[in-house]
C-alpha positions in Angstrom: -29.5 -42.1 -17.1 -27.8 -38.8 -15.9 -27.2 -37.8 -12.3 -29.5 -35.2 -10.8 -26.4 -33.3 -9.6 -24.6 -31.5 -12.4 -20.8 -31.2 -12.1 -20.9 -28.0 -14.1 -23.0 -25.3 -12.6 -22.9 -21.6 -13.0 -23.1 -19.8 -9.7 -23.7 -16.1 -9.8 -21.3 -14.1 -7.7 -22.4 -10.9 -6.1 -19.9 -8.1 -6.3 -20.4 -5.4 -3.7 -18.6 -2.1 -3.8 -18.0 -0.9 -0.3 -16.4 2.3 1.1 -13.1 0.4 1.3 -13.1 -0.1 -2.5 -13.7 3.6 -3.0 -10.6 4.4 -1.0 -8.3 2.2 -3.1 -5.8 3.9 -5.3 -4.9 3.2 -8.9 -2.5 0.5 -7.8 -5.3 -1.4 -5.9 -4.0 -0.6 -2.5 -6.0 1.2 0.2 -4.8 4.5 1.3 -5.0 8.2 0.5 -4.9 9.7 -2.9 -1.5 11.0 -4.0 -3.1 14.5 -4.4 -3.4 14.7 -0.6 0.4 14.7 -0.2 3.1 17.2 -1.0 5.9 16.0 -3.3 8.4 15.4 -0.4 5.8 13.4 1.5 5.0 11.3 -1.5 8.8 10.7 -2.0 9.1 9.5 1.6 6.0 7.2 1.3 7.4 5.6 -1.8 10.9 5.2 -0.2 9.4 3.5 2.9 7.3 1.2 0.7 10.3 0.2 -1.3 12.4 -0.4 1.9 9.6 -2.6 3.4 9.3 -4.6 0.2 13.1 -5.1 -0.3 13.7 -6.0 3.3 10.5 -7.9 3.9 9.7 -5.7 6.9 6.1 -4.9 7.6 6.9 -2.6 10.6 10.3 -1.0 10.3 12.0 0.2 13.5 12.7 3.9 14.2 16.3 3.3 13.3 15.3 1.9 9.9 12.9 4.8 9.3 15.8 7.2 10.1 18.1 5.4 7.6 15.4 5.8 4.9 15.2 9.5 5.7 19.0 9.9 5.5 19.0 8.0 2.2 16.7 10.7 0.9 19.1 13.4 2.0 17.5 14.6 5.2 19.9 15.8 7.9 19.5 17.2 11.3 19.9 21.0 11.4 21.3 22.5 14.6 19.8 25.7 16.0 21.9 28.8 15.5 
């Protein structure tokens, strides 16, 4: 005689698309579309993301952000 409780049971899973899902980019991460940024802004965003992943830093310091900017070739220009 079998048990009244089945060990294999199919449970339907409801998938709800929310506004958050609609804001996800092609890589699955939330954020703005790349079309909202200029090329230099997108380059900086990717450089910061790469720095954070390589150094396991969720919130880089101002000094670290400045180092990323300098690595991209940005320099302070003095007023003439």
